[in-house]
C-alpha positions in Angstrom: -3.2 -27.9 -111.1 -4.5 -25.5 -113.7 -3.0 -27.3 -116.4 -4.7 -30.6 -115.9 -8.1 -29.2 -115.4 -10.1 -30.1 -119.3 -14.6 -30.3 -119.6 -15.6 -33.9 -119.7 -16.2 -33.9 -123.2 -12.7 -34.2 -123.9 -12.2 -37.3 -121.8 -12.9 -40.8 -123.5 -16.0 -42.7 -122.8 -16.1 -46.1 -120.7 -16.8 -49.5 -121.8 -20.3 -51.1 -120.7 -18.1 -54.2 -118.7 -16.1 -51.6 -117.1 -19.3 -49.1 -116.6 -20.9 -52.7 -114.4 -17.6 -53.0 -112.7 -17.6 -49.7 -111.2 -21.2 -49.7 -110.5 -20.7 -52.6 -109.0 -19.8 -50.6 -106.2 -23.3 -49.3 -105.4 -24.2 -52.9 -105.6 -22.3 -54.0 -102.3 -22.7 -50.9 -100.5 -26.7 -51.3 -101.1 -26.3 -54.3 -100.1 -24.5 -52.9 -96.8 -27.0 -50.5 -96.3 -29.4 -53.1 -95.5 -28.0 -56.0 -94.6 -27.6 -55.0 -90.8 -31.4 -55.2 -90.6 -31.1 -58.9 -91.0 -27.6 -59.2 -88.9 -28.5 -57.3 -85.9 -30.8 -60.7 -84.1 -27.7 -62.5 -84.3 -24.8 -60.1 -83.5 -27.2 -59.3 -80.3 -27.3 -63.4 -79.5 -23.8 -63.4 -80.0 -21.7 -60.4 -78.0 -25.1 -59.6 -75.6 -25.7 -55.6 -76.7 -27.9 -53.5 -74.9 -30.6 -52.1 -77.1 -28.2 -48.5 -77.4 -25.1 -50.6 -78.5 -27.3 -52.3 -80.7 -28.9 -49.2 -82.7 -25.3 -47.6 -82.8 -24.2 -50.4 -85.3 -27.1 -50.2 -86.8 -27.3 -46.4 -87.8 -23.1 -45.6 -87.3 -23.2 -46.3 -91.1 -25.4 -43.8 -91.7 -24.1 -41.1 -89.7 -20.0 -42.3 -91.5 -21.9 -41.5 -95.1 -24.2 -38.1 -94.1 -20.9 -36.7 -93.0 -18.4 -37.6 -95.4 -20.6 -36.7 -98.5 -20.4 -33.5 -99.5 -16.4 -33.7 -98.5 -16.8 -36.6 -100.6 -18.3 -34.7 -103.9 -15.6 -32.0 -103.7 -12.8 -34.7 -103.3 -14.1 -35.7 -107.1 -13.6 -32.3 -108.1 -9.8 -31.8 -106.9 -8.4 -35.0 -107.0 -8.1 -37.8 -109.2 -11.3 -39.6 -109.2 -9.9 -42.8 -109.9 -8.0 -42.5 -106.4 -11.4 -41.0 -105.5 -13.3 -44.3 -105.7 -10.2 -46.9 -105.1 -9.8 -44.8 -101.9 -13.8 -45.5 -101.0 -13.4 -49.0 -102.2 -10.1 -50.2 -99.9 -12.0 -47.7 -96.5 -15.1 -50.2 -96.9 -13.3 -53.0 -97.6 -11.5 -52.1 -93.8 -14.6 -51.5 -92.7 -15.7 -55.1 -93.8 -12.6 -56.4 -92.0 -12.9 -54.9 -89.1 -16.7 -55.6 -89.1 -16.1 -59.5 -88.7 -12.9 -59.1 -86.9 -14.7 -57.1 -83.7 -15.1 -58.5 -80.1 -16.6 -55.7 -79.3 -19.8 -53.4 -79.3 -16.8 -50.0 -80.2 -15.4 -52.1 -82.6 -17.9 -53.2 -84.3 -19.1 -49.2 -84.7 -15.9 -48.5 -85.4 -16.5 -50.8 -88.7 -19.5 -49.5 -89.8 -18.1 -46.0 -89.9 -15.2 -46.9 -92.2 -17.5 -49.0 -93.9 -20.0 -45.5 -94.3 -17.2 -43.1 -94.8 -15.8 -45.3 -97.4 -19.4 -45.5 -99.8 -19.1 -41.8 -99.0 -16.1 -41.5 -100.6 -17.2 -43.7 -103.6 -20.7 -43.4 -104.6 -19.9 -39.6 -106.0 -16.7 -41.0 -107.6 -18.2 -43.7 -109.2 -20.9 -41.4 -110.5 -18.3 -38.9 -111.9 -16.3 -41.8 -113.7 -19.3 -43.4 -115.6 -20.7 -40.3 -117.1 -17.1 -38.6 -117.8 -17.0 -37.5 -121.6 -20.8 -38.6 -122.2 -23.1 -35.0 -123.1 -26.9 -35.3 -121.8 -28.6 -37.8 -124.2 -29.4 -41.7 -124.6 -25.7 -43.3 -123.4 -25.3 -40.5 -120.2 -29.3 -41.9 -119.1 -28.2 -45.3 -119.6 -24.6 -45.0 -117.7 -27.3 -43.3 -114.6 -29.9 -46.0 -115.2 -27.5 -48.7 -114.7 -25.8 -46.8 -111.2 -29.3 -45.9 -109.9 -30.4 -49.5 -110.5 -27.9 -51.1 -108.8 -28.1 -49.6 -105.4 -31.8 -50.6 -106.3 -30.5 -54.1 -106.6 -28.2 -54.3 -104.3 -30.8 -53.0 -101.1 -33.2 -55.8 -101.9 -30.3 -58.3 -101.9 -28.6 -57.5 -98.8 -32.1 -58.7 -97.3 -31.5 -61.8 -98.6 -28.1 -63.0 -99.7 -26.0 -62.1 -96.5 -29.2 -63.4 -94.5 -28.5 -66.9 -95.6 -24.8 -66.6 -95.0 -25.7 -65.4 -91.5 -28.1 -68.7 -91.1 -25.5 -71.3 -92.2 -22.1 -70.0 -91.2 -23.1 -66.7 -89.1 -22.6 -62.6 -89.1 -18.7 -62.7 -88.9 -18.8 -64.4 -92.1 -21.5 -62.0 -94.0 -19.7 -58.9 -93.7 -16.9 -60.7 -95.3 -19.0 -61.5 -97.8 -18.2 -58.4 -99.9 -15.3 -58.4 -100.0 -14.4 -60.5 -103.5 -16.1 -58.2 -105.7 -14.9 -55.1 -103.9 -11.4 -57.1 -104.9 -12.5 -57.3 -108.7 -13.5 -54.0 -108.7 -10.5 -52.7 -107.7 -8.2 -55.3 -110.1 -10.5 -53.2 -113.2 -10.7 -49.7 -112.7 -6.6 -50.2 -111.9 -6.6 -50.6 -115.5 -8.6 -47.0 -116.4 -6.4 -43.9 -116.7 -6.0 -41.3 -114.5 -8.1 -38.6 -114.3 -8.3 -35.1 -115.0 -9.6 -33.0 -112.2 -12.6 -30.4 -112.7 -11.6 -27.7 -110.3 -9.3 -26.1 -108.2 -9.0 -25.9 -104.1 -9.3 -28.0 -100.6 -11.3 -30.5 -98.9 -12.7 -30.4 -95.6 -11.6 -33.7 -94.2 -11.1 -32.4 -91.0 -14.6 -31.2 -91.2 -16.0 -34.4 -92.4 -14.4 -35.9 -89.1 -15.4 -33.2 -86.8 -18.9 -34.3 -87.8 -19.0 -37.9 -87.6 -17.8 -37.5 -84.0 -20.3 -34.5 -83.5 -23.4 -37.0 -84.8 -22.0 -40.2 -83.1 -22.1 -38.6 -80.2 -25.5 -36.9 -80.4 -27.1 -40.1 -81.3 -25.4 -41.9 -78.6 -26.8 -39.4 -76.3 -30.3 -39.2 -78.1 -30.6 -43.3 -77.4 -30.1 -42.8 -73.4 -32.6 -40.3 -73.0 -34.1 -40.7 -69.6 -31.1 -42.0 -68.2 -29.6 -40.3 -65.2 -26.4 -42.4 -65.5 -23.2 -39.8 -65.6 -21.9 -41.6 -68.9 -25.1 -40.2 -70.6 -25.6 -37.2 -69.6 -22.1 -36.3 -70.2 -22.8 -37.9 -73.8 -25.9 -35.8 -73.9 -23.7 -32.5 -73.0 -21.1 -33.6 -75.4 -23.0 -34.4 -78.4 -25.0 -30.9 -78.2 -22.2 -29.1 -77.4 -20.3 -30.3 -80.4 -23.2 -30.0 -82.9 -23.6 -26.5 -81.9 -19.6 -25.5 -81.9 -19.1 -27.7 -85.5 -22.6 -25.6 -87.2 -21.7 -22.3 -85.7 -18.1 -22.9 -87.3 -19.3 -23.8 -90.9 -21.7 -21.2 -91.2 -18.6 -18.8 -91.0 -17.9 -17.0 -94.2 -14.6 -19.1 -94.2 -15.6 -22.5 -93.2 -19.4 -22.6 -94.2 -20.3 -26.0 -96.0 -23.4 -25.1 -97.4 -24.6 -21.7 -98.9 -26.5 -18.7 -96.6 -28.9 -19.2 -100.0 -30.1 -22.6 -99.9 -31.0 -22.1 -96.1 -32.8 -19.7 -96.1 -34.9 -21.5 -98.6 -37.8 -22.5 -96.0 -39.1 -25.1 -98.5 -35.2 -26.7 -98.6 -35.5 -27.2 -95.0 -39.1 -28.2 -94.5 -38.6 -30.6 -97.3 -35.6 -32.1 -95.6 -37.4 -32.3 -92.3 -39.8 -34.0 -93.9 -37.7 -36.5 -95.5 -35.7 -37.3 -91.9 -38.8 -38.0 -91.2 -40.0 -40.6 -93.4 -36.5 -42.3 -93.1 -36.6 -42.2 -89.4 -39.9 -44.5 -89.5 -38.8 -46.4 -92.1 -35.1 -47.5 -91.0 -36.5 -47.7 -86.9 -39.7 -49.9 -88.4 -37.7 -52.5 -90.6 -35.3 -52.9 -88.5 -37.7 -53.3 -85.8 -40.0 -55.5 -87.8 -36.7 -57.8 -88.7 -36.1 -58.2 -85.2 -39.1 -59.4 -83.6 -39.4 -61.9 -86.3 -36.0 -63.4 -85.7 -36.7 -62.7 -82.1 -40.1 -63.2 -81.3 -41.5 -65.5 -84.1 -38.6 -68.0 -85.3 -37.8 -66.8 -88.4 -33.6 -67.4 -89.3 -32.0 -64.4 -90.7 -32.5 -65.4 -94.0 -36.2 -65.8 -94.0 -36.6 -62.3 -91.4 -34.8 -60.9 -94.7 -37.2 -62.8 -97.9 -40.1 -61.2 -95.0 -39.1 -57.4 -95.4 -38.1 -57.7 -99.5 -41.9 -57.1 -100.8 -41.3 -53.4 -99.3 -38.3 -52.9 -101.6 -40.7 -54.3 -104.2 -43.1 -52.1 -104.3 -41.3 -49.2 -103.6 -39.4 -50.2 -107.3 -42.7 -51.1 -109.4 -43.9 -47.3 -107.9 -40.7 -45.7 -108.7 -42.3 -43.6 -111.5 -45.4 -43.0 -109.8 -43.8 -40.2 -107.6 -41.9 -38.3 -110.4 -45.2 -38.4 -112.9 -48.1 -36.8 -109.7 -45.1 -34.3 -108.8 -45.6 -33.1 -112.5 -49.1 -33.3 -111.9 -50.4 -31.7 -108.8 -47.5 -30.4 -107.1 -44.5 -31.8 -104.3 -45.9 -31.0 -101.6 -49.3 -32.9 -101.7 -47.6 -36.2 -103.7 -45.6 -35.2 -100.2 -47.7 -35.1 -98.2 -49.7 -38.4 -99.5 -47.1 -40.7 -99.8 -45.7 -39.4 -95.7 -49.9 -40.6 -94.9 -49.1 -43.5 -97.2 -46.6 -44.4 -94.5 -48.1 -43.8 -91.5 -51.2 -45.9 -92.3 -48.7 -49.1 -93.6 -46.9 -47.8 -89.7 -50.4 -47.9 -87.9 -52.2 -50.7 -89.2 -49.1 -52.6 -88.2 -49.3 -51.3 -85.2 -52.9 -52.1 -84.3 -53.2 -55.5 -86.0 -49.2 -56.5 -84.6 -47.0 -59.0 -85.7 -49.3 -62.4 -84.6 -51.3 -62.2 -87.4 -50.7 -64.0 -91.0 -47.9 -62.7 -93.2 -50.6 -62.2 -95.9 -52.3 -59.6 -93.5 -50.1 -58.3 -91.2 -46.8 -57.7 -92.3 -46.9 -58.2 -95.7 -50.0 -55.5 -96.2 -48.3 -53.3 -94.2 -45.1 -53.2 -95.8 -46.3 -52.7 -99.3 -48.5 -49.5 -98.0 -45.3 -48.7 -97.0 -43.6 -49.2 -99.9 -45.8 -47.2 -102.2 -45.0 -44.2 -99.8 -41.5 -44.2 -100.0 -41.7 -43.9 -103.8 -44.1 -41.1 -103.2 -42.0 -39.6 -100.9 -38.3 -39.4 -102.3 -39.3 -38.5 -106.0 -41.6 -35.5 -104.2 -38.8 -34.3 -101.7 -36.0 -34.4 -104.5 -37.7 -32.3 -106.9 -39.4 -29.9 -104.3 -36.0 -29.1 -102.6 -33.7 -28.5 -106.0 -36.6 -26.4 -107.7 -37.2 -24.2 -105.1 -33.2 -23.0 -105.1 -31.2 -21.5 -107.8 -29.7 -23.6 -110.8 -26.5 -22.8 -109.1 -27.1 -24.2 -105.7 -29.5 -27.6 -106.5 -26.1 -30.0 -106.5 -25.5 -28.7 -102.5 -29.5 -28.9 -101.7 -29.4 -32.9 -102.9 -26.8 -33.2 -101.5 -28.1 -31.4 -97.9 -31.3 -33.9 -98.4 -30.0 -37.1 -98.9 -27.3 -36.1 -95.5 -30.6 -35.4 -93.5 -32.5 -39.0 -94.4 -29.8 -40.6 -92.9 -29.3 -38.6 -90.2 -33.0 -38.7 -89.4 -32.3 -42.5 -89.9 -29.9 -42.8 -87.3 -31.2 -40.4 -84.5 -34.8 -42.5 -85.0 -33.5 -45.4 -84.2 -32.1 -43.8 -81.5 -35.5 -42.3 -79.8 -36.7 -46.0 -80.6 -34.1 -47.0 -77.9 -34.6 -44.7 -75.8 -38.7 -45.5 -75.6 -38.0 -48.8 -74.7 -39.1 -50.9 -77.6 -35.2 -51.9 -78.9 -35.5 -54.7 -76.7 -32.1 -56.1 -74.3 -30.9 -59.9 -75.1 -33.6 -62.5 -73.9 -36.2 -59.8 -74.1 -39.7 -59.8 -76.8 -39.7 -56.7 -79.0 -42.6 -54.5 -78.6 -43.6 -54.2 -82.0 -46.6 -52.6 -81.6 -45.2 -50.0 -79.7 -42.2 -49.5 -82.3 -44.3 -49.2 -85.5 -46.2 -46.3 -83.2 -43.2 -44.7 -83.0 -42.0 -45.1 -86.2 -45.8 -43.4 -87.1 -45.3 -40.5 -84.3 -41.7 -39.6 -85.9 -44.0 -38.8 -89.6 -46.5 -37.1 -87.9 -44.6 -34.6 -85.7 -41.8 -34.1 -88.8 -44.7 -33.5 -91.5 -45.8 -30.6 -88.7 -42.5 -29.6 -88.7 -42.0 -29.3 -92.2 -45.9 -27.4 -92.4 -45.1 -25.0 -89.6 -41.2 -23.9 -91.5 -42.5 -24.1 -94.9 -45.4 -21.0 -93.5 -42.5 -18.9 -92.1 -41.9 -15.3 -93.3 -38.6 -16.0 -95.5 -35.3 -13.8 -94.6 -33.9 -11.7 -96.4 -31.2 -13.2 -99.3 -28.0 -11.9 -99.6 -26.1 -13.1 -102.8 -23.1 -16.2 -102.0 -20.2 -17.1 -103.9 -20.9 -19.7 -106.6 -20.1 -23.1 -105.4 -17.7 -25.6 -106.8 -19.2 -28.0 -109.4 -19.0 -31.6 -107.2 -22.3 -30.2 -106.3 -23.1 -31.3 -110.4 -22.4 -34.6 -109.0 -24.2 -34.4 -105.7 -27.2 -33.4 -107.4 -27.1 -36.9 -108.9 -27.4 -39.0 -105.7 -30.9 -38.2 -104.9 -31.7 -41.7 -106.4 -32.9 -43.7 -103.1 -32.5 -47.9 -103.2 -34.9 -48.1 -100.8 
């Protein structure tokens, strides 16, 4: 394999059309990430799912994405990037079909897991493909700009287009909506020449599967907190045990997933905790607002999606603000300010409720929240990567993305445990849900503060990471 390794600079660059085609994968994956917010109402009514089952459907995509992302970055290095990308698209498409044909909640959860794993594989591969052969400069920046924009546009479209399909044709067809574009992307990328690999080694695919199972057990258990049923007690024990065993194995010298130097950085861990708390609040609040609009206020899926779009618009409009403020006043202060804005927006909506007019209620809150997210994400990203050595910045970035997704899934599970996610036929307690979401940020912020003030352990030299870390570093452009 060594003879096939060559630097990126020797590889041919892609045309603008091919770059757009590859980045279209980010469009459909961004849509899938947000569209569940407008699909859940119809899914619950049709299948009669409980709150716990519904949060697993929503959170399983995030869990699988988080678990498979580190492995995906490694596969991009040691395998043909084109093949990794195509495998991710095929997996994502398979997940869409499984979701559309689901006969019960667990089949639907399986489909969402397959979607998340496919998205995790194709995202770093897409970034590697479009930047191959490009040196730092305008062309490379344009390619990365297209990559980032597709994710952002996809997240916004996912709140509208699938909602229209759900309202007119049903939720099952809304999962099949993505197939025509994924088929086109696959056909177009067949024209790509096989890509040379950048490194040798193995990818711990089994570890990604085991982490997915461990996290799914944990999320399931958290969703049943307070339940005395034997099944939920068993899930709680199994989830905690599986995560502990995975952590023990992956922190040994032979199975280490994250370098010790990164784990010893109290600031990296603090930023990860804070961002996990932010996304616990954001994912939970968007989910509950959409569910309330459809269940309690008679919105169809399309109207509910439109009602949430201003949050994405506010986020995009304020995207440059966060990075500029970090340069001026520092990452920690910007992160704190963003978390205060989000907490304030959630608490405001909890106080005024959903009965006010849209403009003075939901719209005001979600615009404030959107600006807060635009401040938090770049602050956490810059703060985390600046606190580690250059060779570990990709790992720190990947860890940050993992934590945000796990935080979103666990936040939704905890909201279910507090019974703010209603059963079929019951009203959504949106006020309680907003206060619970705000509490996630307060608790996460306090935990991050305590960790950041803890006396650091002495560092030890660690081996140089694989070059896939550089690709993972680019994944910190969040579409939300």
